[in-house]
N, C-alpha and C positions, 0 to 999 in steps of 0.2 A: 546169371551164370558166374561161376567162380573166377573165370578169366577176366570178366569185366570188372569184378570187385577188386581183383589184384591190380589191374591197371589204375583204377581210381585211387587206391591206397598207396601206390608207388611213391608219390612225393612225400608221404608221411612216414613210410617205412625206411626209405633211404633219403634223408633230408639233404638239400643243398645248403651247406653251411658257409659257402663263400671261401672255403679253404681248399687248396690243391690236395689231391689224394694220389692213388696209385698211378704210376706212369703207364702201366698197361691199359688202364681205363682211358687215359688221354690218347694213347696210340690208337686203340680200336675206335674211340669216339670220333677221331678225325675222318673216318670213313663215312660219317653221317652226311658230309657234304656231297658224297657220291650217291649214297643210298637214297637220299630224300627225293631225288628226281624220279625214282621208280614209281612210287605211289602217285605222284603228280601226273605223270604221263598215262599210267594205267587208268586212273580214275577219270581223267578227261576223255579217254577213249571209250569208256563204257556207254555213256549216253549216245555216242555216235553209232556204236554197234546195235544198241537197243532200237534206235529209230530206224536205221537202215535195215534191221532185221525184220521189220514189218513187211518188207518186200522180199527179203532173202532170209529165210529161216535159219540157214546155216550160220549167219552172222550173229543172230540172237543166241544160238547155242554157244558160240565162242565167247559171248559176253559173260556168261556164267563162269567160265574158266578164267577170264581176265579179272573178274571181280574177286575170285579166290586168290589170285596172284597179288592183287592190290592189297588185300587184307594182310597177306604174309609180308609184303614189302613195307606196309605201315608198321607192323610189329618190329621189323628189322630197323627201319629208320628211327623209330621212337627209342628203341633200346640203345642204339649207337649215339643218339643225341643225348640221352641221359648220361651215358658213360662220358661223353665229351664235357658236359656241364659239371658233373661230379668230379671227374678226374682233374679238370682244369681249374676248379675253384670258382666257377662262374656263378653269378647271382644277379638279382635285379628284377623289377616288375615286368619288363618286357620278356625276359627269359622265362619267368613264371607263366606269363600268358601264352608264350609259344609252346611251353611244355604242356600246359593244360589243353591247348588246341590240338597238339599231337595225340594226347590221350583220347580226347573227344573224337578226333578223326578216326582213330583206330576202332573205337567202340561203334561209331556210326557205320563204318565199313562192315564190321562184323554183323550188325543188325541188317544191313542190306543183303549180306550173304544168306542170312537166315530167312529173310522175308521174300527173297526172289523166287524160290520154288512155289510159294503160294500164289504169287503174281503170275508166274508162267502157267500155272494150272487154272488161272482165272477164278480162283476161289476168293482172293482178296485183291481186287484190281487197283486200289489206290495207295496202299501202304508203301509198297516198294518204290514207286515213282516219287512219293513225298520224301521218303528216307534218302533216296539218291540225290534229290535236289538239296536237301539239308546237308548231306555229306559234302557236296561240291561247295556250298557256302562256307562250311567249316574249313575246307581245304584252302579257299581263297584267304580267309581270315588268318589261318595259321601260317600260310606262306608269307603274308604281309608282316606278321610278327617276326618271322625268321629273317626276312629281308631287312627289317629295322635293326635286328641284332648284328647282322653282317655289315651293313653299309651305313648305319646310323639313321636316326629318325628323320633327318632332313634330306635323305637321298633323293626322293622324288621332287622335293621343293627347293633344293639348293639353287638351281639355275632357272627356277620359274620366273617369268616376267614379273616385274614389280606390280603391274596392274592386277594380275591374277592373285598375287600374294595379298594385296590389299582387299580384293574382293572376297578371298577365302579367309580373311582374318589372320593371315600368317605373317604379315609384315612385322618385323622386329623393331622395337623402340631403340633409337640410337643409344649406344653405350656411353657411359661417362668418358670424358676425354683423358683418362689416365693412361700412363704408359702400358700398364697391364692390359687394359681394354683394347688399346690400339695395336699392340705388337705381340703380346704373349697369348691372349685368349684365342685369336684367330688360328694360331698354330695348333693349340690343343683341340680346337673345334674341328679342324680339318683332319687331324691325324690320330687323335687319342680318344675322343668322346664316344666313338662307336663302341669301344670296349670299357670305357671308364666314365659313363654318364648315368643319367637317371634310369634309363631302361636296362642297361647292363653294367653292373658294378664289379668288374673283375678284380679279385683280390681285395675287395672292400674299398677300393680307391676311386674317387670321383674327381674329374678334372673339368667339370662343366661350369665351375664358378671359383672365384678366388677363395671363398670361405671353405669350400670342399677341399681345395688343393692344400690349404693350410692344415686341415684336419688330418691329412695323410690317409694311409690305408693299412 
């Protein structure tokens, strides 16, 4: 479908160059934080309706409507997210993964919309459940990337008990005893790295190491 192709080609048609652009993009893009909760809630509701609909057919009929709304909300959230990144000059590997996840989620939801009528008619019994399961997995992965962008890569592990960190291989090697390592880097790590780190490099500036700080942005 042409709409799928347009979504896939979007990052190459309008590239994220790490430079701020139009203020109207940034203004509209900030509504991404509000819109992104719509597809999350709707997509999580669909399997509940499908399962409960085995006993109450009216719920299963409603699932088709909710699925269509989920696709529309995916389109909205993805568009606003792209405006936010392009208008604000955001870049970085985590942002790229989050954007790719949003595109994949939108396409997967569209495929669910197209496959569901076949499943409801019992013509193709397994394709729609498989697609819906895959869509939910993509949703979880994409949401994780977005959470990393917003809160930083150590959001879930910052206050993890030391034993769990060692077990998970997340324990950090003690830094050198320099003044920068003791007093400056913790400030950047707590307040700045979420937007100026490896995952998200706003304005081309990284503050997650002394060398990156000296390189500027």
